[in-house]
C-alpha positions in Angstrom: -104.0 -70.9 50.8 -107.1 -71.5 49.2 -110.1 -70.0 51.0 -113.4 -71.9 50.4 -115.7 -68.7 50.5 -117.0 -67.5 47.2 -114.6 -65.3 45.6 -116.3 -62.1 44.1 -114.0 -60.2 41.7 -114.7 -56.5 41.8 -113.3 -55.7 38.5 -112.0 -57.7 35.3 -109.5 -56.9 32.6 -109.7 -59.5 29.8 -106.5 -59.4 27.9 -107.6 -61.6 24.9 -111.0 -61.1 22.7 -111.9 -60.4 19.2 -115.4 -58.4 19.4 -114.9 -58.4 15.5 -114.9 -62.1 14.5 -115.2 -63.0 10.9 -117.7 -59.7 10.3 -119.9 -60.4 13.6 -119.6 -57.7 15.9 -119.3 -55.1 13.5 -122.3 -53.2 14.1 -122.8 -50.5 16.7 -125.6 -52.3 18.4 -123.5 -55.7 18.5 -120.6 -53.8 20.2 -123.4 -52.3 22.8 -124.4 -55.6 23.7 -121.0 -56.9 24.0 -120.4 -54.3 26.6 -123.7 -54.6 28.4 -123.2 -58.4 28.8 -119.6 -58.0 30.0 -120.2 -55.0 32.7 -123.0 -57.3 34.0 -120.4 -60.0 34.8 -118.0 -57.2 36.1 -115.6 -56.5 33.4 -114.1 -52.9 33.2 -112.0 -53.5 30.1 -111.5 -55.9 27.4 -108.3 -55.9 24.9 -109.6 -56.3 21.2 -107.2 -58.1 18.9 -109.2 -57.8 15.6 -110.6 -59.3 13.2 -107.0 -61.3 12.6 -108.5 -64.4 10.4 -110.7 -62.2 8.3 -108.0 -62.0 5.4 -106.3 -65.5 6.4 -103.0 -66.0 7.6 -100.9 -63.3 5.7 -102.9 -60.1 5.3 -101.5 -57.5 3.1 -100.8 -53.9 3.8 -104.4 -52.8 2.9 -106.0 -55.9 4.7 -103.8 -55.2 8.1 -105.1 -51.6 8.2 -108.6 -52.5 7.6 -108.3 -54.9 10.9 -106.9 -52.0 12.7 -109.5 -49.5 11.4 -112.2 -51.9 12.7 -110.6 -52.2 16.2 -110.1 -48.4 16.0 -113.9 -48.0 15.7 -115.0 -50.6 18.3 -112.5 -48.4 20.5 -114.5 -45.3 19.8 -118.1 -47.1 20.2 -116.6 -48.5 23.6 -115.6 -45.1 25.0 -112.9 -46.7 27.0 -114.3 -49.8 27.4 -112.4 -51.6 24.7 -108.6 -51.4 24.3 -106.8 -52.1 21.1 -104.2 -54.1 20.5 -102.4 -53.6 16.3 -102.6 -56.5 14.5 -99.5 -56.8 12.2 -97.8 -59.4 9.7 -94.4 -59.6 10.3 -93.7 -60.8 6.9 -94.5 -57.9 5.3 -91.0 -56.2 6.2 -89.8 -53.8 9.0 -90.9 -50.8 7.3 -94.5 -51.7 6.7 -94.9 -53.2 10.2 -93.1 -49.9 11.9 -95.5 -47.5 9.7 -98.5 -49.6 10.9 -97.7 -49.7 14.5 -96.6 -46.1 14.6 -100.2 -45.2 13.1 -102.3 -47.5 15.5 -99.6 -47.1 18.8 -98.6 -43.6 18.7 -101.8 -42.4 16.6 -104.5 -44.0 17.9 -103.6 -45.1 21.3 -103.4 -48.9 21.1 -101.7 -50.5 23.6 -100.1 -53.8 22.4 -99.4 -55.8 19.1 -101.0 -58.9 18.0 -99.4 -61.7 16.0 -101.5 -64.5 14.7 -100.1 -67.4 12.1 -98.2 -65.1 9.5 -94.9 -67.1 10.5 -93.3 -69.0 13.4 -92.1 -66.6 16.5 -88.6 -67.6 15.6 -88.4 -66.5 12.1 -86.0 -63.8 11.4 -88.7 -61.2 10.3 -89.9 -61.2 13.8 -87.1 -58.6 14.4 -89.2 -55.9 12.9 -92.1 -56.6 15.2 -89.8 -56.8 18.4 -88.3 -53.2 17.4 -91.5 -51.7 17.1 -92.9 -52.9 20.4 -89.7 -51.6 21.9 -89.9 -48.6 20.4 -93.5 -48.0 21.7 -93.1 -49.9 25.2 -96.0 -52.1 24.4 -96.2 -56.0 24.6 -96.6 -58.4 21.8 -99.3 -61.0 22.3 -98.2 -64.2 20.1 -100.7 -67.0 19.4 -99.1 -70.1 20.7 -100.3 -73.6 20.7 -98.5 -77.0 21.7 -98.7 -79.2 18.9 -96.0 -81.6 16.9 -97.3 -81.0 13.3 -94.1 -80.5 11.2 -95.7 -79.0 8.3 -97.1 -75.8 10.0 -94.3 -75.1 11.9 -93.2 -72.5 9.6 -96.0 -70.2 10.5 -97.4 -72.0 13.8 -95.7 -70.8 17.0 -95.3 -73.7 19.8 -94.9 -72.6 23.5 -91.2 -73.1 23.1 -90.9 -71.0 20.0 -92.6 -68.3 21.8 -90.3 -68.6 24.9 -87.5 -68.5 22.5 -88.5 -65.2 21.1 -88.9 -63.7 25.0 -85.3 -65.1 25.6 -83.8 -63.3 22.5 -85.6 -60.2 23.3 -85.5 -59.9 27.0 -86.6 -56.1 27.0 -89.8 -56.4 25.1 -92.7 -58.0 27.0 -94.4 -61.1 25.7 -97.7 -62.5 26.0 -97.8 -66.3 25.2 -101.4 -66.6 24.3 -104.0 -70.0 25.2 -102.5 -71.6 28.4 -105.0 -74.5 27.8 -103.6 -75.0 24.2 -100.1 -74.4 25.7 -100.8 -76.9 28.4 -98.1 -77.9 31.2 -95.7 -78.4 28.4 -95.9 -74.4 27.6 -96.0 -74.0 31.4 -92.4 -75.3 32.1 -91.1 -73.8 28.8 -92.0 -70.5 30.3 -90.0 -70.8 33.6 -87.5 -68.5 34.4 -88.6 -65.8 31.6 -89.3 -62.6 33.6 -90.3 -60.8 30.3 -93.1 -63.3 29.6 -96.5 -63.7 30.8 -99.3 -66.2 29.9 -103.0 -65.8 29.2 -105.5 -68.1 30.3 -107.4 -68.4 27.1 -107.9 -71.5 25.0 -110.2 -74.3 24.9 -112.4 -75.4 27.6 -111.2 -75.0 31.3 -108.5 -78.0 32.6 -108.7 -79.1 36.0 -105.4 -78.4 37.7 -103.8 -76.1 34.9 -104.5 -72.4 36.4 -102.9 -73.6 39.7 -100.1 -75.3 38.0 -99.3 -72.1 36.2 -99.5 -70.2 39.3 -97.3 -72.6 41.4 -94.7 -72.6 38.3 -94.7 -69.0 37.2 -95.8 -67.1 40.1 -99.3 -65.3 40.3 -97.8 -62.1 38.9 -97.2 -64.0 35.4 -100.7 -65.4 34.5 -103.1 -63.2 32.8 -107.0 -63.9 32.5 -108.1 -64.2 28.7 -111.3 -65.4 27.4 -111.1 -65.6 23.5 -114.4 -64.2 23.2 -116.7 -65.0 21.4 -115.1 -68.2 20.5 -115.3 -69.0 24.2 -118.1 -68.3 26.8 -117.4 -65.6 29.4 -119.0 -67.2 32.4 -117.2 -70.4 32.0 -113.6 -68.5 30.8 -114.3 -66.4 34.2 -114.8 -69.8 36.2 -111.7 -71.4 35.4 -109.9 -68.5 37.8 -112.6 -68.3 40.3 -113.3 -72.0 40.4 -109.0 -72.8 41.0 -107.7 -73.5 44.4 -105.6 -70.4 44.3 -105.8 -67.6 47.1 -108.1 -65.0 46.6 -105.1 -62.5 46.0 -103.7 -64.6 43.4 -107.5 -64.3 41.6 -107.9 -60.7 41.8 -104.1 -60.5 40.4 -105.0 -62.8 37.3 -108.5 -61.3 36.5 -107.3 -57.7 36.8 -103.9 -56.6 38.5 -101.4 -58.4 36.0 -103.2 -56.9 33.2 -103.7 -53.2 34.6 -99.8 -53.1 35.5 -98.6 -54.8 32.2 -100.7 -52.0 30.0 -100.5 -49.2 32.5 -104.4 -48.8 33.3 
């Protein structure tokens, strides 16, 4: 039941950030500034997804390695504050995907896989990604957005595409990105998929959307995400703290669900 008193989370984990974005944030001083500002708001961890569009939709092996090396450097500077997800391009083939996953997850301690716009979530090339995720026991964060443009569907994943991926690979955990971008349509598509969770990033807050997601999916299947630096942190947190859901649900969205998913 909604409680009218103010809710102040003790700690926040952001499942969706890009501390390096088109080159911005790549300097040590910039990382220190990001961490200082975030900690002031109660953040204890941010998931770094990498500068995923730095080289366009389909980075080659060398470019993918550069993206992930930048994430590793941010992790090193952050001393545990930033947690890396390995950016991968499924179209490079399973061998290349597996080698980079082994390097980042097995070798550098990354805790997930990030997919952008290389291909649709239902593309056969996704099999290599999912086998890499299953091998390392990590979740896959799939860029998702509700749209109807057929010309981009070959590389753009609608929520139904991401849900189909989760249905096809029930033993792999999927994070469907961008609650606001997926909307009510995405929430309805995600019902009944226990291996799929939704992050709250994407555009500005939309009245009623967070509580609808909690109502339809359960408070254990919605995770806070900001999409920093594209979105403002206080506004992104406010979409959770200002929603008419219980304090327990807010705590789950802002911290507990991500902590459980990533074993933090």
